[in-house]
C-alpha positions as CSV (number, residue, x, y, z in Angstrom):
1,M,9.1,-15.0,12.7
2,S,5.4,-14.1,12.5
3,R,4.9,-11.8,9.5
4,I,2.5,-9.0,8.6
5,D,1.4,-8.5,4.9
6,A,0.9,-4.7,4.9
7,H,-0.9,-4.6,1.6
8,H,-3.5,-6.8,0.0
9,H,-7.0,-6.5,-1.4
10,V,-10.2,-8.5,-1.8
11,W,-13.1,-7.8,-4.2
12,D,-16.5,-9.2,-4.9
13,L,-17.6,-8.6,-8.5
14,S,-21.2,-9.3,-7.6
15,A,-21.2,-6.4,-5.2
16,R,-20.1,-3.6,-7.5
17,P,-18.4,-3.1,-10.9
18,H,-14.6,-2.7,-11.1
19,A,-14.0,-0.8,-14.3
20,W,-10.2,-1.2,-14.0
21,L,-10.6,-5.0,-14.3
22,E,-12.2,-4.7,-17.7
23,Q,-8.9,-4.1,-19.4
24,R,-7.9,-7.2,-21.4
25,K,-4.6,-7.6,-19.5
26,M,-6.5,-7.9,-16.2
27,A,-8.5,-11.0,-17.3
28,P,-6.5,-13.4,-15.0
29,V,-7.8,-11.6,-11.9
30,R,-11.2,-10.7,-13.2
31,R,-13.0,-12.7,-10.6
32,T,-14.0,-12.5,-7.0
33,F,-11.3,-12.9,-4.4
34,T,-12.0,-13.5,-0.7
35,L,-10.1,-13.7,2.6
36,D,-10.6,-17.5,2.5
37,D,-8.7,-17.5,-0.8
38,L,-5.8,-15.6,0.8
39,A,-5.6,-17.5,4.1
40,G,-3.8,-20.6,2.7
41,P,-1.1,-18.9,0.7
42,A,-0.5,-16.3,3.5
43,A,-0.1,-19.0,6.1
44,A,2.3,-20.9,3.9
45,A,4.5,-17.7,3.7
46,G,4.5,-17.3,7.4
47,V,2.0,-14.4,7.4
48,S,-0.3,-14.2,10.4
49,R,-1.7,-10.7,10.1
50,T,-2.5,-8.4,7.2
51,V,-3.6,-4.9,6.2
52,L,-6.6,-4.9,3.9
53,V,-6.5,-2.0,1.4
54,Q,-9.2,-0.2,-0.5
55,V,-9.8,-1.0,-4.2
56,V,-12.4,1.5,-5.4
57,A,-13.5,5.0,-4.5
58,D,-16.6,3.9,-2.6
59,A,-17.1,4.4,1.2
60,A,-19.5,1.4,1.1
61,E,-16.5,-0.8,0.2
62,T,-14.7,0.5,3.3
63,R,-17.6,-0.3,5.6
64,E,-17.7,-3.8,4.1
65,F,-13.9,-4.2,4.6
66,L,-14.2,-3.1,8.2
67,A,-17.0,-5.7,8.7
68,L,-14.7,-8.4,7.2
69,A,-11.9,-7.4,9.5
70,A,-14.1,-7.4,12.5
71,G,-14.9,-11.0,11.8
72,S,-11.4,-12.1,10.9
73,Q,-8.3,-13.2,12.9
74,L,-6.2,-12.5,9.8
75,V,-6.9,-8.8,9.1
76,A,-5.2,-6.5,11.6
77,G,-6.4,-3.2,10.0
78,V,-8.1,-1.6,7.1
79,V,-6.9,1.2,4.8
80,G,-10.2,2.6,3.5
81,W,-11.4,5.4,1.3
82,T,-13.3,8.6,1.8
83,D,-13.8,11.6,-0.4
84,L,-11.0,14.0,0.6
85,T,-12.4,16.8,-1.6
86,A,-15.8,16.8,0.2
87,P,-16.6,19.3,2.9
88,G,-17.8,16.5,5.2
89,A,-14.6,14.5,5.1
90,A,-13.8,14.9,8.8
91,D,-17.3,13.7,9.7
92,A,-17.0,10.7,7.3
93,L,-13.7,9.7,8.9
94,A,-15.2,9.9,12.4
95,E,-18.0,7.6,11.3
96,L,-15.6,5.1,9.8
97,T,-13.2,5.1,12.7
98,A,-16.1,4.4,15.1
99,L,-16.9,1.1,13.3
100,P,-15.4,-2.2,14.5
101,G,-12.7,-3.7,12.4
102,G,-10.0,-1.1,12.8
103,L,-9.6,1.7,10.3
104,V,-5.9,2.4,10.3
105,G,-5.5,4.5,7.2
106,V,-7.0,6.2,4.1
107,R,-6.1,6.0,0.5
108,H,-7.1,7.6,-2.8
109,G,-6.1,6.5,-6.3
110,V,-3.9,9.6,-7.0
111,Q,-2.3,7.6,-9.8
112,S,-5.5,8.1,-11.8
113,E,-5.8,11.8,-11.2
114,P,-5.0,13.8,-14.4
115,D,-3.7,16.7,-12.3
116,P,-0.1,15.8,-11.3
117,A,-0.4,18.3,-8.4
118,W,-3.7,16.9,-7.1
119,L,-2.1,16.3,-3.7
120,S,-1.2,20.0,-3.5
121,R,-4.7,21.2,-3.9
122,P,-5.8,23.3,-0.9
123,D,-9.0,21.3,-0.4
124,V,-7.1,18.0,-0.4
125,R,-4.5,19.4,2.0
126,R,-7.2,20.5,4.4
127,R,-8.7,17.0,4.4
128,L,-5.3,15.4,4.8
129,A,-4.9,17.4,8.0
130,A,-8.2,15.8,9.1
131,V,-6.7,12.4,8.4
132,A,-3.9,13.3,10.8
133,A,-6.3,14.6,13.4
134,A,-8.1,11.3,13.3
135,G,-4.9,9.4,14.1
136,L,-4.8,7.6,10.7
137,A,-2.1,7.1,8.1
138,Y,-2.4,8.1,4.5
139,D,-1.4,5.7,1.7
140,L,0.2,7.4,-1.3
141,L,-0.8,5.7,-4.5
142,T,1.3,7.7,-7.0
143,L,3.2,7.4,-10.2
144,P,6.8,8.7,-10.5
145,H,5.7,11.9,-12.2
146,Q,3.4,12.7,-9.2
147,L,6.2,12.4,-6.6
148,P,7.1,16.2,-6.7
149,A,3.6,17.0,-5.4
150,A,3.9,14.1,-2.9
151,I,7.2,15.5,-1.6
152,D,5.7,19.0,-1.1
153,T,2.7,17.5,0.6
154,V,4.5,15.3,3.1
155,T,6.7,18.3,3.9
156,A,3.7,20.6,4.5
157,L,2.0,18.0,6.8
158,P,4.7,16.7,9.2
159,E,2.0,15.6,11.6
160,L,0.6,13.1,9.2
161,T,2.1,9.6,8.6
162,F,2.3,8.8,4.9
163,V,2.9,5.3,3.5
164,L,4.1,5.1,-0.1
165,D,2.5,2.2,-1.9
166,H,4.5,0.1,-4.5
167,L,7.6,2.4,-4.4
168,S,5.4,4.8,-6.5
169,K,5.5,2.2,-9.4
170,P,9.0,2.7,-10.9
171,P,9.6,1.6,-14.5
172,I,11.1,-1.7,-13.6
173,A,10.3,-3.4,-17.0
174,A,12.2,-0.6,-18.8
175,G,15.1,-0.8,-16.3
176,E,15.1,2.9,-15.7
177,L,16.0,4.4,-12.3
178,E,16.0,8.2,-12.9
179,P,14.3,10.5,-12.2
180,W,12.4,8.1,-9.9
181,R,15.5,7.4,-7.7
182,G,16.2,11.0,-7.0
183,R,12.6,11.8,-6.1
184,I,12.4,8.7,-3.8
185,R,15.5,10.0,-1.9
186,Q,13.9,13.4,-1.5
187,L,10.7,11.8,-0.2
188,A,12.5,9.5,2.2
189,A,14.3,12.5,3.7
190,R,11.0,13.4,5.4
191,P,10.8,11.3,8.6
192,N,6.9,11.0,8.4
193,V,7.0,8.8,5.3
194,Y,7.2,5.0,5.2
195,C,7.4,2.8,2.1
196,K,5.9,-0.5,1.1
197,L,8.1,-3.1,-0.5
198,S,5.2,-4.2,-2.7
199,G,3.9,-4.2,-6.3
200,L,7.3,-4.9,-7.8
201,V,6.5,-7.9,-9.9
202,T,3.7,-6.2,-11.7
203,E,5.9,-3.3,-12.7
204,A,8.4,-5.8,-14.1
205,D,8.0,-8.0,-17.1
206,W,5.1,-10.2,-16.0
207,T,6.3,-13.4,-17.7
208,G,10.0,-13.0,-17.5
209,W,10.9,-11.1,-14.3
210,Q,13.7,-12.2,-12.0
211,V,14.7,-11.0,-8.6
212,A,17.7,-9.4,-10.1
213,D,15.3,-7.1,-12.0
214,L,13.7,-5.9,-8.8
215,R,16.9,-5.6,-6.7
216,P,18.0,-2.1,-7.9
217,Y,14.7,-0.6,-6.9
218,A,14.5,-2.4,-3.6
219,E,18.0,-1.3,-2.7
220,V,17.1,2.3,-3.4
221,V,14.2,2.3,-0.9
222,L,16.0,0.2,1.7
223,E,18.9,2.6,1.6
224,A,16.8,5.8,1.5
225,F,14.2,4.9,4.1
226,G,16.1,2.3,6.1
227,P,14.5,-1.0,7.1
228,E,12.7,0.6,10.0
229,R,10.5,2.6,7.5
230,V,10.1,-0.2,4.9
231,M,7.3,-2.9,5.1
232,F,6.5,-6.0,3.1
233,G,3.2,-6.1,1.1
234,S,2.1,-8.8,-1.3
235,D,-0.3,-6.7,-3.4
236,W,-2.4,-9.9,-3.7
237,P,-4.4,-10.7,-5.8
238,V,-3.0,-8.1,-8.2
239,C,0.3,-9.8,-7.9
240,L,-1.2,-12.9,-9.5
241,L,-0.8,-11.2,-12.9
242,A,2.9,-11.9,-12.6
243,A,3.5,-14.2,-9.6
244,E,1.9,-16.4,-7.0
245,Y,1.7,-15.2,-3.4
246,G,4.6,-17.5,-2.4
247,Q,6.8,-16.3,-5.2
248,V,6.3,-12.7,-4.1
249,A,7.1,-13.5,-0.5
250,A,10.2,-15.5,-1.6
251,A,11.4,-12.5,-3.7
252,A,11.0,-10.2,-0.8
253,D,13.0,-12.6,1.3
254,E,15.8,-12.7,-1.3
255,L,15.8,-8.9,-1.6
256,C,16.2,-8.6,2.2
257,A,18.7,-11.4,2.6
258,G,21.5,-8.9,3.3
259,L,19.8,-7.4,6.2
260,S,20.3,-8.4,9.8
261,D,17.7,-10.4,11.7
262,A,16.5,-7.3,13.5
263,E,16.2,-5.4,10.2
264,R,14.3,-8.2,8.5
265,A,11.9,-8.2,11.6
266,E,11.2,-4.6,10.9
267,V,10.5,-5.1,7.2
268,F,8.3,-8.1,7.7
269,A,6.4,-6.9,10.8
270,G,7.7,-4.1,13.0
271,T,7.4,-1.2,10.5
272,A,3.8,-2.0,9.6
273,R,2.9,-2.3,13.2
274,R,4.3,1.2,14.0
275,A,3.1,3.0,10.9
276,Y,-0.5,1.7,11.2
277,R,-0.5,1.5,15.0
278,L,-1.6,-2.1,14.8
279,E,-2.6,-4.0,17.8
280,G,-1.6,-7.6,18.5
């Protein structure tokens, strides 16, 4: 089965600073990562297409990612960034969608916003409506305490496709399920929301995680969203803090082992293809 990795990054530290990589714990990934670095591990895991996701709040990075995608057989689409609080957001989206490479979505680092209700701001909601009008998806990068605003927002904008990144980063290392589980179920009740089975290993104990630690969280989203709204993502190279690419893919396989062949085909390709309207 040909697979889609619906969530990975690249970054070039010679192009721009990445302040988040300056934390001591990020030292193992504090270097440049390219598509060439990804190609081998992805192919070994059966991945033939990917979605390249923004890293920093910089439209120039999005233009660079689109150029990379336009010259790559691997990248099927790009989730980029634009300032959703700016009056010219709709025009900026139109400019980006006109570029080759395939802009399929937009993301903002909501997890870093001090206001837990940032997604509910009137200016943000207006620009999210512009994302929907442009035919793009919106990736939700949130923490569990921001899920109430996410639930309100996806309810207020049923015309927009939302994709939840990394299960909203549940406290896997602490082994806690609530209140995250209840909020995930509320979010999943909205049919315009998808979820990425990604980012699990870096929310677990980086050096001692086991698939059993991840399973309760994967089971919640697979039950709440159903396989037809869950998609595999590696979160490479961030995942390298806790696991190699192949280990992440193998863990996802094990977490989905109880699904039917058709359901696994959704998680590992079909869902991403629908949510992001990928071609090929």
